[in-house]
N, C-alpha and C positions, 0 to 999 in steps of 0.2 A: 504493500500500500504506500509506503514512504517513497519508493521509486516512482510509482504512478503519480503521486502528488508533485514530486520534483519535476517530472516530465511535463506535467500540466503547466507549472509555473514557467518553465523554460519556453514552452511553446507559446504561451500567452505573451511573454516578453518579446517574442519575435514578431507578432502581429496583433497589436492592441486594437480594440474596437472603439470607434467613436459612436456612441448611441445618441441619436437625436430625439427619439420619441421618449415620452415619459410613460413607461409601461405600467406604472402604478395607477394610471388613469384608465387603463383598459383591462377588462376582465377577460382573461384567456382561460378557458376550461379545457381539460383533457379531451383530445380528439376533435376540438374545434378546427375547422378548415381555415387556414390562414394563407393569403396570397401576399408575397413580398414582390411587388413588380418593380423591375429595375433593381434587383437585389444586390448587384455588385458582388462583393466578396462575402456577403452573407451575414453582415453584422446584426441586422434586425431579425433575420430568419433564425439565427442561432438562439437568440433570446426566446423567441416564440417556441422554438423546438424544445428548449429545456423546460418550458412550462407545460409540455405534454401535447402541444398542438400538432396537427397534420399539416406541415408547412410545404407550400409550393413556391419555389424561388424562380423567377423568370427574368432573364436579361438577354440583351443582344450580343454582349461581349463574351466570347468563349473563354478568353483568358480569365476574366473575372469569375465565370461560372466554375472554372477549374479550381480557383482559390476558394470559392464558396463550398465546393465539394469537400476540399481538404478540411476546411473549418468545421463543417457539419459532421464529417466523419470523426473528427477529434472529439466533438461533444457527444457523438452517438456511442456511448459506452455501454449500451445494452441494459440500462437501468429502467425500472418501470416508470420513473418520473419523466423520462424523455418521450417525445412523440415519434412521428414519422416525418420523413422529408423526401422531396423530389425536386430536381432542378431541370428547367427547360430553357432552351434558346427560343425566344419569341419576341413579338412586337406588341407593345402596349396598345397599339391602334387596332389590333385584330387578335384578340385573345381566344384560345381554343377551349373555352369553358362555357357551360350552359348558363342561362340566366339564374340569378339568385342562388349561387353555388357556395360562396365563401361566407364565413362568420366574421372575418376581419380582412380588410385589404389595407396594406401598407404601401404607400407610394412616396418614398423619401428621396428628394433631390433628383427628380426625374422630369417633371413637366416643363422645366425651364429649358430642357434640351429638345423638346418635341415641337416642330413647326405646327403640326395639327393637334394642338393641345385640347381643343374642343372635342375632337374625335376620341382622343385618349381618355379624357375625363368621362365621356359617355360610356366607354368600355369598362373602366374600373368600377363605375357605379352599376352598370348592367350585371356584372358577375357577383355583386354583393347582395346578400340576403336582406330583405326588408327588416328594419328594426336593428340592424347590425352596424358596426362602426367602420368608417373610412378615416385613415390618418394620412394627411398629406403634408409634406414639408417642402419648402422651396427657399432659395436664398432671399433674405430680407431686402427690401428696396434700397434703403439708405446705404448699408455697407456694400451691397452689390454695385450700386451706381458709382461709388468711389473707385471700386476695382476697375470698372469699365473706363472711367476717366483716366486712371493711372496707366492702363496697359491695354492696347488693342489686342495683343496676342492672348490676353486672358479669355476672351470670348470668340475671337475670330480664328478659331481652329475647327477642324473637322470634329463633329460631335460635341462642340462646345455649347455654351448658353446662347439661346436665340432671342431671349427676352428677359426683362426685369419686371417682376410682378409687383403691383401694388396690392395690398391686402384686400381692399374692397373689390378690385377687379377679379382677383382669383376667387373670392367668395361668391361673387355674382355668377361666375361661370359654373362653379361646382354646385351651388344651390339651385341653379336652373335645371340641373340634371336630376334632381330628386333627393338631395341630402340637405341636412340642416346642421350648422355649426353649434356645438354645445361647449366647446372649450378651445383655448388657443394659448400659446406662449412663444417666447423667443428662446433660442438655444445657442450655445457656443460663443459667448462674448469674448472669451480669451483667444479664440481663433481669428477674430476679425482683424486685429492689428497685424497678425502674422501675414494674412493675405494682402493687406495694404502694403506692408513692407516688401513682400515678394513681388507684387506688381510694380512697385516703385523702382526696385533694383533691377528687375528682369525676371520674368516668371520662370525661365528655364536655366538661369544661372545656378551653378552648384558651388561657386567659389566665394559666396558671401558669408563672412563670419557671423554677421548679425542674423541672417536668415537661418543659417545652420544652428546657431545657438538657440534661437526661438523654437525651431523644430524639435530640438532635443528637450527643451522645456515642456513642450506640448506632449511629447511621448512619455516623459517622466510623469506628467500630470495624469495622463490617461491610465498609466499603470499603477501609480501609487495612490491617486485620488485623495490627496491630503485635505483636511477640513478647511484650511485657509483658502486654497484655490477654488474649492467647491463653493465656499461662501462668497468669494469675489465674483465667481461666474454667475451666481444666482442674483446678486445685487446689481451686476452690470448688464445682465441680459435685457432688461427693458430698454436700455440705451444702445448697447453695442451688439446685442445678440445677432449672430450672422444668419441664422435660419429662423424662418417663420414656420411654426408647426400648428396645423389645424386639426381638430377632432370633430368629425361630422357623423351624423347618423342618417341612414336611409329611411325614408318615411313613405308610407303608402299614399298619403293624401297630398303629395307635392308633385 
């Protein structure tokens, strides 16, 4: 057992997760069907899996899906507490699932990449069961706007961000599809200065001591989660939070 725990600590240190959602706001029951669309390397899928859900992760990037597979296989230790998982290469605009199929849909940092965001929003709402939750996060307008102003390469790359959302516009689009917001918050305030600095110095430069030092600080913070940085992040999120997180529920009468 000691060897197993040591291996877990080493593996976590190699690939720390940045969790954007507040899972304490969402009730995930064993065997709930959870869709993590645009799952990337599986950061949110892993959390849902450890809560006993039947998780489906979908992404267009095969390399990210391979990393998500490795992460999920690590957490799939065969205990009764864990659920089931499956990974698919797919397009958010055309999901291969029936209507009203999932108990929870997570769409984190995805819609800002999709030119046809209205079509994407309709799809993730279509596959969600009535009365169940959709969680959407996107870059917040103010920090994102500064990144765009500081660096064209930040968004003018293949697969990059195609728009900056205002909260009211995003809510209008999502709620017109049949969901209603019941909570929201901002996240990752300590990450915002890092991205401003990275855009100012050069997004793809790897020789900046300031950027590299800040990156090491963020990795340390993710792994150690000291109370001081957690406190600072919480009080700074209303002002500097890099991500906007929306919690919405699908309703029959909308």
